[in-house]
MIDOSE-1310 file (N, C-alpha, C; in nm, 2 decimals, decimal comma, always signed):
residues 197
xxxx	-0,69/+2,41/+2,19/-0,61/+2,29/+2,17/-0,70/+2,18/+2,13; -0,65/+2,10/+2,03/-0,73/+1,99/+1,97/-0,73/+1,87/+2,06; -0,84/+1,79/+2,05/-0,85/+1,67/+2,13/-0,75/+1,57/+2,08; -0,67/+1,50/+2,17/-0,58/+1,40/+2,12/-0,65/+1,28/+2,05
xxxx	-0,59/+1,23/+1,95/-0,64/+1,12/+1,87/-0,60/+0,99/+1,94; -0,69/+0,90/+1,96/-0,67/+0,77/+2,01/-0,68/+0,67/+1,90; -0,58/+0,64/+1,82/-0,59/+0,56/+1,70/-0,66/+0,43/+1,72; -0,63/+0,36/+1,83/-0,69/+0,22/+1,85/-0,84/+0,23/+1,86
xxxx	-0,90/+0,34/+1,88/-1,05/+0,36/+1,89/-1,11/+0,40/+1,75; -1,02/+0,42/+1,65/-1,07/+0,46/+1,52/-1,13/+0,33/+1,45; -1,25/+0,33/+1,41/-1,31/+0,22/+1,35/-1,26/+0,20/+1,21; -1,23/+0,07/+1,18/-1,18/+0,04/+1,05/-1,27/-0,08/+1,00
xxxx	-1,29/-0,08/+0,87/-1,37/-0,19/+0,82/-1,29/-0,32/+0,81; -1,36/-0,43/+0,80/-1,29/-0,56/+0,79/-1,24/-0,58/+0,65; -1,30/-0,51/+0,55/-1,25/-0,52/+0,41/-1,31/-0,40/+0,33; -1,24/-0,38/+0,22/-1,29/-0,28/+0,12/-1,31/-0,36/-0,01
xxxx	-1,43/-0,34/-0,07/-1,47/-0,42/-0,19/-1,47/-0,33/-0,31; -1,40/-0,37/-0,41/-1,40/-0,30/-0,54/-1,47/-0,39/-0,64; -1,46/-0,35/-0,77/-1,53/-0,43/-0,87/-1,45/-0,56/-0,89; -1,32/-0,55/-0,89/-1,24/-0,67/-0,92/-1,14/-0,71/-0,80
xxxx	-1,13/-0,63/-0,70/-1,04/-0,65/-0,59/-1,11/-0,65/-0,46; -1,06/-0,72/-0,36/-1,10/-0,72/-0,22/-0,97/-0,69/-0,14; -0,98/-0,58/-0,06/-0,87/-0,54/+0,02/-0,90/-0,57/+0,17; -0,81/-0,64/+0,23/-0,84/-0,67/+0,38/-0,70/-0,70/+0,44
xxxx	-0,70/-0,68/+0,58/-0,57/-0,71/+0,65/-0,53/-0,85/+0,63; -0,40/-0,87/+0,64/-0,34/-1,01/+0,63/-0,38/-1,08/+0,76; -0,40/-1,21/+0,75/-0,42/-1,30/+0,86/-0,30/-1,39/+0,86; -0,28/-1,45/+0,98/-0,17/-1,55/+0,98/-0,19/-1,66/+0,88
xxxx	-0,31/-1,70/+0,86/-0,34/-1,81/+0,77/-0,32/-1,77/+0,62; -0,29/-1,65/+0,59/-0,25/-1,60/+0,46/-0,11/-1,63/+0,42; -0,03/-1,67/+0,52/+0,12/-1,68/+0,50/+0,16/-1,76/+0,38; +0,10/-1,88/+0,36/+0,15/-1,96/+0,25/+0,11/-1,89/+0,12
xxxx	-0,01/-1,84/+0,10/-0,04/-1,77/-0,02/+0,04/-1,65/-0,05; +0,07/-1,57/+0,06/+0,16/-1,46/+0,05/+0,30/-1,50/+0,01; +0,35/-1,60/+0,08/+0,49/-1,64/+0,05/+0,50/-1,69/-0,10; +0,40/-1,76/-0,15/+0,40/-1,81/-0,29/+0,40/-1,69/-0,38
xxxx	+0,32/-1,59/-0,35/+0,31/-1,47/-0,44/+0,45/-1,40/-0,44; +0,51/-1,38/-0,33/+0,64/-1,32/-0,32/+0,75/-1,41/-0,39; +0,74/-1,54/-0,36/+0,85/-1,62/-0,41/+0,84/-1,63/-0,57; +0,72/-1,63/-0,62/+0,71/-1,64/-0,77/+0,75/-1,51/-0,84
xxxx	+0,77/-1,40/-0,76/+0,78/-1,27/-0,81/+0,92/-1,20/-0,77; +1,01/-1,28/-0,71/+1,13/-1,22/-0,66/+1,20/-1,13/-0,76; +1,23/-1,18/-0,88/+1,30/-1,10/-0,97/+1,22/-0,98/-1,01; +1,09/-0,99/-1,02/+1,01/-0,88/-1,05/+1,01/-0,77/-0,94
xxxx	+1,01/-0,81/-0,82/+1,00/-0,72/-0,70/+1,14/-0,67/-0,65; +1,24/-0,75/-0,67/+1,37/-0,72/-0,61/+1,42/-0,58/-0,64; +1,41/-0,53/-0,76/+1,47/-0,39/-0,79/+1,40/-0,28/-0,71; +1,28/-0,30/-0,66/+1,20/-0,19/-0,60/+1,17/-0,22/-0,45
xxxx	+1,17/-0,35/-0,41/+1,12/-0,38/-0,28/+1,23/-0,46/-0,20; +1,32/-0,39/-0,13/+1,43/-0,45/-0,06/+1,38/-0,55/+0,04; +1,25/-0,55/+0,09/+1,20/-0,64/+0,19/+1,19/-0,78/+0,14; +1,19/-0,80/+0,01/+1,17/-0,93/-0,05/+1,26/-1,04/+0,01
xxxx	+1,39/-1,00/+0,04/+1,48/-1,10/+0,10/+1,45/-1,14/+0,24; +1,37/-1,06/+0,31/+1,33/-1,10/+0,44/+1,22/-1,21/+0,45; +1,17/-1,25/+0,33/+1,08/-1,36/+0,32/+1,15/-1,48/+0,26; +1,24/-1,54/+0,34/+1,32/-1,66/+0,29/+1,24/-1,79/+0,29
xxxx	+1,14/-1,79/+0,38/+1,06/-1,92/+0,39/+0,92/-1,88/+0,45; +0,83/-1,98/+0,45/+0,69/-1,95/+0,50/+0,69/-1,90/+0,64; +0,78/-1,95/+0,73/+0,78/-1,90/+0,87/+0,81/-1,75/+0,87; +0,90/-1,70/+0,79/+0,93/-1,56/+0,78/+0,80/-1,48/+0,75
xxxx	+0,73/-1,53/+0,65/+0,60/-1,47/+0,61/+0,49/-1,48/+0,71; +0,49/-1,59/+0,78/+0,39/-1,61/+0,89/+0,41/-1,51/+1,00; +0,54/-1,49/+1,04/+0,58/-1,39/+1,13/+0,54/-1,25/+1,08; +0,56/-1,22/+0,96/+0,52/-1,09/+0,90/+0,37/-1,07/+0,91
xxxx	+0,29/-1,17/+0,88/+0,15/-1,16/+0,88/+0,10/-1,13/+1,03; +0,17/-1,20/+1,12/+0,13/-1,17/+1,27/+0,16/-1,03/+1,31; +0,28/-0,98/+1,26/+0,32/-0,84/+1,30/+0,23/-0,74/+1,23; +0,19/-0,77/+1,11/+0,09/-0,68/+1,04/-0,04/-0,68/+1,11
xxxx	-0,09/-0,79/+1,16/-0,21/-0,80/+1,24/-0,20/-0,71/+1,37; -0,09/-0,72/+1,43/-0,07/-0,64/+1,56/-0,06/-0,50/+1,53; +0,00/-0,46/+1,42/+0,01/-0,32/+1,38/-0,13/-0,26/+1,34; -0,21/-0,35/+1,28/-0,35/-0,31/+1,25/-0,43/-0,27/+1,37
xxxx	-0,41/-0,36/+1,47/-0,49/-0,34/+1,60/-0,44/-0,21/+1,66; -0,31/-0,18/+1,66/-0,25/-0,06/+1,72/-0,27/+0,06/+1,63; -0,31/+0,04/+1,51/-0,32/+0,15/+1,41/-0,19/+0,21/+1,38; -0,08/+0,14/+1,40/+0,05/+0,20/+1,38/+0,10/+0,18/+1,23
xxxx	+0,03/+0,09/+1,16/+0,05/+0,07/+1,02/-0,07/-0,02/+0,97; -0,12/+0,02/+0,86/-0,24/-0,05/+0,80/-0,21/-0,12/+0,68; -0,13/-0,23/+0,69/-0,09/-0,32/+0,58/-0,21/-0,41/+0,54; -0,24/-0,42/+0,42/-0,35/-0,51/+0,37/-0,31/-0,58/+0,25
xxxx	-0,38/-0,70/+0,23/-0,36/-0,78/+0,11/-0,45/-0,74/+0,00; -0,41/-0,76/-0,12/-0,50/-0,74/-0,24/-0,54/-0,88/-0,29; -0,67/-0,90/-0,29/-0,72/-1,03/-0,34/-0,81/-1,01/-0,45; -0,84/-1,11/-0,53/-0,94/-1,10/-0,63/-1,08/-1,08/-0,55
xxxx	-1,17/-1,02/-0,63/-1,30/-0,98/-0,56/-1,36/-1,10/-0,49; -1,35/-1,22/-0,54/-1,40/-1,34/-0,47/-1,32/-1,38/-0,35; -1,20/-1,32/-0,33/-1,11/-1,36/-0,22/-1,04/-1,48/-0,24; -1,03/-1,54/-0,36/-0,97/-1,67/-0,38/-0,83/-1,67/-0,43
xxxx	-0,77/-1,55/-0,46/-0,63/-1,54/-0,50/-0,57/-1,42/-0,45; -0,46/-1,43/-0,39/-0,38/-1,32/-0,34/-0,30/-1,26/-0,45; -0,33/-1,13/-0,48/-0,26/-1,06/-0,59/-0,14/-0,98/-0,55; -0,14/-0,93/-0,43/-0,03/-0,85/-0,39/-0,06/-0,78/-0,25
xxxx	+0,01/-0,67/-0,23/-0,01/-0,60/-0,10/-0,01/-0,45/-0,12; -0,07/-0,39/-0,02/-0,08/-0,24/-0,02/-0,10/-0,20/+0,12; -0,14/-0,08/+0,14/-0,17/-0,03/+0,28/-0,16/+0,12/+0,29; -0,20/+0,16/+0,41/-0,19/+0,30/+0,45/-0,07/+0,30/+0,55
xxxx	+0,04/+0,34/+0,51/+0,16/+0,33/+0,59/+0,20/+0,47/+0,65; +0,28/+0,46/+0,75/+0,33/+0,58/+0,82/+0,22/+0,67/+0,86; +0,11/+0,62/+0,92/+0,00/+0,71/+0,95/+0,03/+0,82/+1,05; -0,01/+0,94/+1,02/+0,00/+1,05/+1,12/-0,15/+1,08/+1,15
xxxx	-0,19/+1,02/+1,26/-0,34/+1,03/+1,30/-0,38/+1,17/+1,34; -0,29/+1,25/+1,39/-0,32/+1,39/+1,43/-0,34/+1,47/+1,30; -0,25/+1,46/+1,21/-0,26/+1,54/+1,08/-0,36/+1,47/+0,99; -0,38/+1,34/+1,00/-0,46/+1,25/+0,91/-0,38/+1,25/+0,77
xxxx	-0,26/+1,20/+0,78/-0,18/+1,18/+0,66/-0,14/+1,04/+0,65; -0,14/+0,98/+0,53/-0,11/+0,84/+0,51/-0,02/+0,83/+0,38; +0,06/+0,72/+0,38/+0,13/+0,69/+0,26/+0,08/+0,56/+0,20; +0,05/+0,56/+0,07/+0,01/+0,43/+0,01/+0,13/+0,37/-0,06
xxxx	+0,16/+0,25/-0,02/+0,26/+0,17/-0,08/+0,19/+0,05/-0,15; +0,25/-0,01/-0,25/+0,19/-0,12/-0,32/+0,28/-0,21/-0,40; +0,24/-0,33/-0,42/+0,32/-0,42/-0,51/+0,22/-0,53/-0,56; +0,25/-0,59/-0,67/+0,17/-0,70/-0,73/+0,26/-0,81/-0,76
xxxx	+0,20/-0,93/-0,75/+0,28/-1,05/-0,80/+0,29/-1,04/-0,95; +0,40/-1,09/-1,00/+0,43/-1,07/-1,14/+0,32/-1,11/-1,24; +0,24/-1,22/-1,20/+0,14/-1,27/-1,29/+0,01/-1,19/-1,29; +0,01/-1,08/-1,20/-0,11/-1,00/-1,19/-0,09/-0,86/-1,24
xxxx	+0,03/-0,83/-1,29/+0,06/-0,70/-1,34/-0,01/-0,67/-1,48; -0,02/-0,54/-1,51/-0,07/-0,50/-1,64/-0,22/-0,53/-1,66; -0,30/-0,55/-1,56/-0,44/-0,59/-1,57/-0,53/-0,49/-1,50; -0,47/-0,38/-1,45/-0,55/-0,27/-1,39/-0,59/-0,30/-1,24
xxxx	-0,54/-0,40/-1,19/-0,57/-0,43/-1,04/-0,52/-0,32/-0,95; -0,40/-0,27/-0,98/-0,34/-0,18/-0,89/-0,40/-0,04/-0,90; -0,44/+0,00/-1,02/-0,51/+0,13/-1,03/-0,64/+0,13/-0,95; -0,71/+0,02/-0,97/-0,84/+0,00/-0,89/-0,81/+0,00/-0,74
xxxx	-0,71/-0,07/-0,70/-0,67/-0,08/-0,56/-0,64/+0,06/-0,50; -0,55/+0,13/-0,57/-0,51/+0,26/-0,52/-0,62/+0,36/-0,51; -0,71/+0,36/-0,61/-0,83/+0,44/-0,61/-0,92/+0,41/-0,49; -0,94/+0,28/-0,47/-1,03/+0,24/-0,36/-0,97/+0,28/-0,22
xxxx	-0,84/+0,26/-0,21/-0,78/+0,30/-0,08/-0,77/+0,45/-0,06; -0,74/+0,52/-0,17/-0,73/+0,67/-0,15/-0,87/+0,73/-0,12; -0,97/+0,68/-0,18/-1,11/+0,72/-0,16/-1,15/+0,69/-0,01; -1,11/+0,57/+0,03/-1,14/+0,54/+0,17/-1,07/+0,63/+0,27
xxxx	-0,94/+0,66/+0,24/-0,86/+0,75/+0,33/-0,92/+0,89/+0,33; -0,96/+0,95/+0,22/-1,02/+1,08/+0,21/-1,16/+1,09/+0,27; -1,24/+0,99/+0,24/-1,38/+1,00/+0,28/-1,40/+0,95/+0,42; -1,35/+0,83/+0,45/-1,38/+0,77/+0,58/-1,28/+0,80/+0,69
xxxx	-1,15/+0,82/+0,66/-1,05/+0,86/+0,76/-1,02/+1,01/+0,76; -1,10/+1,08/+0,68/-1,08/+1,23/+0,68/-0,93/+1,27/+0,66; -0,87/+1,20/+0,56/-0,73/+1,23/+0,54/-0,71/+1,37/+0,48; -0,61/+1,44/+0,53/-0,57/+1,57/+0,48/-0,46/+1,55/+0,37
xxxx	-0,40/+1,44/+0,37/-0,30/+1,41/+0,27/-0,28/+1,26/+0,25; -0,27/+1,22/+0,13/-0,24/+1,08/+0,09/-0,12/+1,09/+0,00; -0,01/+1,02/+0,03/+0,11/+1,03/-0,05/+0,15/+0,89/-0,11; +0,21/+0,90/-0,23/+0,27/+0,78/-0,29/+0,42/+0,82/-0,33
xxxx	+0,51/+0,74/-0,29/+0,65/+0,75/-0,32/+0,69/+0,64/-0,42; +0,76/+0,67/-0,52/+0,81/+0,56/-0,61/+0,94/+0,60/-0,67; +1,03/+0,50/-0,69/+1,16/+0,52/-0,75/+1,14/+0,58/-0,89; +1,22/+0,68/-0,92/+1,20/+0,75/-1,04/+1,22/+0,67/-1,17
xxxx	+1,28/+0,55/-1,15/+1,30/+0,46/-1,27/+1,19/+0,35/-1,27; +1,10/+0,35/-1,18/+0,99/+0,25/-1,17/+0,87/+0,31/-1,25; +0,87/+0,29/-1,38/+0,77/+0,35/-1,47/+0,63/+0,29/-1,43; +0,62/+0,16/-1,40/+0,49/+0,10/-1,38/+0,42/+0,17/-1,25
xxxx	+0,50/+0,18/-1,15/+0,45/+0,24/-1,02/+0,41/+0,39/-1,05; +0,49/+0,46/-1,12/+0,46/+0,60/-1,15/+0,33/+0,61/-1,23; +0,31/+0,52/-1,33/+0,18/+0,52/-1,40/+0,06/+0,50/-1,32; +0,08/+0,41/-1,22/-0,04/+0,38/-1,13/-0,07/+0,51/-1,05
xxxx	+0,03/+0,58/-1,00/+0,00/+0,70/-0,93/-0,07/+0,80/-1,02; -0,02/+0,82/-1,14/-0,08/+0,91/-1,23/-0,22/+0,87/-1,27; -0,25/+0,75/-1,30/-0,38/+0,70/-1,34/-0,48/+0,71/-1,22; -0,43/+0,71/-1,10/-0,51/+0,72/-0,98/-0,55/+0,87/-0,95
xxxx	-0,50/+0,96/-1,03/-0,53/+1,10/-1,01/-0,44/+1,18/-0,92; -0,33/+1,11/-0,87/-0,24/+1,18/-0,78/-0,16/+1,28/-0,86; -0,12/+1,39/-0,79/-0,04/+1,49/-0,85/+0,10/+1,48/-0,81; +0,19/+1,49/-0,91/+0,33/+1,49/-0,89/+0,38/+1,61/-0,82
xxxx	+0,43/+1,60/-0,70/+0,48/+1,72/-0,63/+0,63/+1,74/-0,65; +0,70/+1,64/-0,68/+0,85/+1,67/-0,70/+0,93/+1,54/-0,70; +1,06/+1,56/-0,71/+1,16/+1,45/-0,70/+1,24/+1,47/-0,58; +1,25/+1,37/-0,50/+1,33/+1,38/-0,38/+1,46/+1,30/-0,40
xxxx	+1,57/+1,37/-0,39/+1,70/+1,31/-0,42/+1,75/+1,23/-0,30; +1,80/+1,11/-0,34/+1,86/+1,02/-0,24/+1,76/+0,99/-0,12; +1,64/+0,97/-0,16/+1,53/+0,96/-0,05/+1,50/+0,82/-0,01; +1,53/+0,72/-0,09/+1,49/+0,58/-0,07/+1,61/+0,49/-0,08
xxxx	+1,61/+0,38/+0,00/+1,72/+0,29/-0,02/+1,70/+0,20/-0,14; +1,80/+0,18/-0,22/+1,80/+0,10/-0,33/+1,82/-0,05/-0,29; +1,79/-0,14/-0,38/+1,81/-0,28/-0,34/+1,95/-0,32/-0,31; +2,05/-0,24/-0,36/+2,19/-0,26/-0,33/+2,24/-0,19/-0,21
xxxx	+2,14/-0,12/-0,14/+2,17/-0,05/-0,01/+2,21/+0,09/-0,03; +2,24/+0,14/-0,15/+2,27/+0,28/-0,18/+2,14/+0,36/-0,19; +2,16/+0,49/-0,20/+2,04/+0,58/-0,21/+1,98/+0,58/-0,36; +1,86/+0,62/-0,37/+1,79/+0,63/-0,50/+1,69/+0,75/-0,49
xxxx	+1,67/+0,81/-0,60/+1,57/+0,92/-0,60/+1,43/+0,87/-0,61; +1,34/+0,95/-0,56/+1,20/+0,91/-0,55/+1,11/+1,03/-0,60; +1,01/+0,99/-0,67/+0,90/+1,09/-0,70/+0,81/+1,08/-0,58; +0,74/+1,20/-0,55/+0,64/+1,20/-0,45/+0,51/+1,26/-0,51
xxxx	+0,41/+1,18/-0,50/+0,27/+1,22/-0,55/+0,18/+1,23/-0,43; +0,07/+1,31/-0,45/-0,02/+1,33/-0,34/-0,16/+1,35/-0,39; -0,25/+1,33/-0,29/-0,39/+1,37/-0,31/-0,43/+1,44/-0,18; -0,50/+1,55/-0,19/-0,55/+1,62/-0,07/-0,71/+1,64/-0,09
xxxx	-0,78/+1,67/+0,01/-0,92/+1,69/+0,00/-0,97/+1,77/-0,12; -0,89/+1,87/-0,16/-0,93/+1,96/-0,27/-0,93/+1,88/-0,40; -0,86/+1,76/-0,41/-0,86/+1,68/-0,53/-0,98/+1,59/-0,54; -1,05/+1,57/-0,43/-1,16/+1,47/-0,42/-1,26/+1,48/-0,54
xxxx	-1,31/+1,59/-0,57/-1,41/+1,60/-0,68/-1,35/+1,57/-0,81; -1,22/+1,62/-0,84/-1,16/+1,60/-0,96/-1,13/+1,45/-0,99; -1,09/+1,38/-0,88/-1,05/+1,24/-0,90/-1,17/+1,14/-0,89; -1,26/+1,17/-0,80/-1,37/+1,07/-0,77/-1,51/+1,12/-0,82
x	-1,52/+1,24/-0,86/-1,65/+1,30/-0,91/-1,75/+1,33/-0,80
């Protein structure tokens, strides 16, 4: 019988540093910058991110940041902000979601503010996060789900070296509340050498 995992005792870094991005947990004092990023990008995000409407004002976002910080401590969800390498501009959000600490399985979700898209920030972010999950958290599986019509999100998963496993029918809620199909991509330890060298 394996030893039970105590997630709150698993050490996590304060930040992950890439060439152009800094990834770190949200703090309550990030609320205004996060709200601004969401607010300027509502039309860009709305088709894929139903949660956009839950950020109606800065207080909604402040509450969200506080809940993300609590989930980080409990290791029940590892939501993090994407910042420029200098830490002076919030670019979007990502994280290791739905963690299964016994299996060591994580889902990477991601979004960028409209003014930061198409510049390679997300491909770098996903690579950095996937490498951290495989190397430091000993992940046995890293997953990415994306709407089958979200070409930009699909391209990020592909450029990050993830393998397409299939199409899940009626697997995600659409912004109108109905179901939508999703692609599922993954990385497993056997992919480590191919993707990261």
